[in-house]
Every structure is written in structure tokens, then in C-alpha cells.
C-alpha positions as CSV (number, residue, x, y, z in Angstrom):
1,M,148.8,237.2,191.1
2,P,148.9,237.5,187.1
3,H,148.1,233.3,186.3
4,F,149.3,232.2,182.5
5,I,147.5,229.4,181.7
6,I,149.3,227.6,178.4
7,D,147.1,224.8,176.7
8,C,148.9,223.4,174.0
9,S,149.1,220.4,171.3
10,E,152.4,217.6,172.5
11,G,153.2,218.2,168.6
12,I,154.9,221.2,170.3
13,L,157.2,219.3,172.2
14,K,159.4,218.2,169.9
15,S,160.6,222.5,169.2
16,H,161.0,222.8,173.0
17,N,160.7,221.9,176.1
18,E,157.6,222.8,178.4
19,D,160.3,225.2,180.6
20,E,161.0,227.2,177.3
21,I,157.4,227.8,176.8
22,I,156.9,228.3,180.4
23,K,160.2,230.8,180.3
24,Q,159.4,232.5,177.4
25,V,155.4,233.8,178.9
26,H,157.3,234.5,182.1
27,I,159.6,236.8,179.7
28,S,156.6,238.3,177.9
29,A,154.5,239.3,180.6
30,I,157.8,240.9,182.2
31,S,158.2,242.7,179.6
32,T,155.0,244.6,179.4
33,K,156.1,246.5,182.7
34,L,152.2,245.7,184.1
35,F,153.6,243.4,186.6
36,N,156.4,242.2,189.0
37,K,158.1,239.3,188.3
38,N,157.9,237.2,191.6
39,D,154.0,237.2,191.1
40,I,153.9,236.0,187.9
41,K,153.2,231.8,188.2
42,V,152.9,230.1,184.1
43,R,151.3,226.4,184.1
44,V,151.2,224.3,180.7
45,N,148.9,221.7,179.6
46,F,149.7,219.7,177.0
47,F,146.7,217.7,174.8
48,K,147.3,214.2,173.2
49,K,143.6,214.5,171.7
50,Y,142.2,217.6,170.0
51,S,141.2,219.6,167.0
52,T,141.4,222.6,165.2
53,G,138.4,223.5,163.2
54,D,138.5,220.5,160.9
55,K,141.9,219.1,160.7
56,K,144.4,218.3,163.6
57,E,147.4,221.4,163.3
58,D,149.9,221.9,166.3
59,F,148.2,225.0,168.9
60,I,149.5,226.9,171.2
61,H,146.8,228.9,173.6
62,V,147.3,231.3,176.5
63,F,144.6,232.0,179.2
64,S,145.7,235.3,180.9
65,N,144.1,235.7,183.8
66,I,145.1,239.4,185.7
67,M,143.6,241.5,187.7
68,E,141.3,243.5,186.8
69,G,142.0,247.6,186.4
70,R,144.7,247.4,183.4
71,T,143.4,249.5,180.3
72,I,141.7,247.4,177.1
73,E,145.6,248.9,175.1
74,Q,146.9,247.2,178.6
75,K,145.7,244.2,177.6
76,L,146.4,244.2,174.0
77,N,149.8,244.8,174.2
78,L,150.0,242.0,176.5
79,S,147.9,239.7,174.4
80,K,150.5,241.0,171.5
81,T,153.3,240.5,172.8
82,I,152.4,236.7,174.3
83,V,151.9,236.2,170.5
84,N,154.5,237.6,168.9
85,D,157.2,236.1,171.2
86,L,156.0,232.2,170.9
87,A,155.7,233.1,166.7
88,L,158.9,234.0,167.0
89,I,159.9,230.5,168.7
90,F,157.5,228.8,167.0
91,P,157.1,229.8,163.8
92,L,156.4,226.6,162.2
93,V,153.3,226.7,164.6
94,P,150.1,228.0,162.8
95,N,148.0,228.6,165.6
96,I,148.9,230.9,168.2
97,G,146.7,232.8,170.4
98,T,145.7,234.2,174.0
99,N,143.0,236.1,176.0
100,V,142.8,238.0,178.6
101,I,140.4,237.1,181.1
102,E,140.1,239.5,184.5
103,F,139.5,238.6,188.4
104,E,137.0,240.8,190.3
105,R,138.8,242.3,192.7
106,A,135.4,242.0,194.4
107,T,135.5,238.1,194.7
108,Y,139.2,237.5,194.3
109,F,141.0,236.0,197.4
110,N,143.6,233.7,198.3
111,K,145.5,232.1,201.4
112,N,147.5,234.6,201.8
113,M,144.7,237.1,202.9
114,L,143.3,235.6,205.2
115,D,146.0,237.0,207.0
116,P,144.6,239.9,209.1
117,N,147.3,242.1,208.3
118,Y,147.7,241.8,204.5
119,Q,147.3,244.5,202.3
120,F,146.3,244.0,199.0
121,S,148.0,246.4,196.8
122,M,148.8,246.1,192.7
123,P,152.4,247.0,190.8
């Protein structure tokens, strides 16, 4: 269920390939014990053209889209864990951040839910 969308500058690829970045965010998410490892989805978008304020510096930003129902402390821990873990493998990247966006259970729908026997549950 959780979707982690990573936006980053193309320069990030000079030190790590995209599979390593995806794997690290997946590991970070698992380590919080908020999600089943098989439910975590991670994608990455690289940008050639961007700005970071009035200069052009490498950046990584993770948009963490999760189902509602976690506490503020759990969501903050998720954010801190992702940023800390990425900062360890990208110590020279000056701009690393994340935010948590919650899906509303009442309006979330996916293809699996078309099955009349489907029952939604949270881990």
C-alpha cells in the first residue's frame, strides 16, 4: 500500500544507481515496522532541469504516500528514518528531505478491491 516516490537530480546517479536508491528507501520503510515489506512500492524520477533556490545543487526528496491511521510520532519517525538513511549513503548531497501524505481510507481504491471477496486491512 505505501508508495514512496523519489524525486532527485540526475547528478545523484554519479555515486549510486537507481536500484540502490530504491532499495535503500525500501529498507528504511521496512525498518520502521509500519508496513509489510511486500506492500511497499518505490519509484524514482530523475530531473535534468531543476533549481534548488537560487542555485543548482543535487537533491533528493521522497514523497511518502501512506494510508491514514498512523500517529504523528510514527509518521515523524518514518520521515527521520528515510532522511537519515539517505544522508548516510549521500553525505555530499546538501538537499535531502521527505514528507508524509496520507491516503483517505474512504476514497482509496485499487484494482484488487474490485474483487467482491476483497477485505481491506492494515498491518
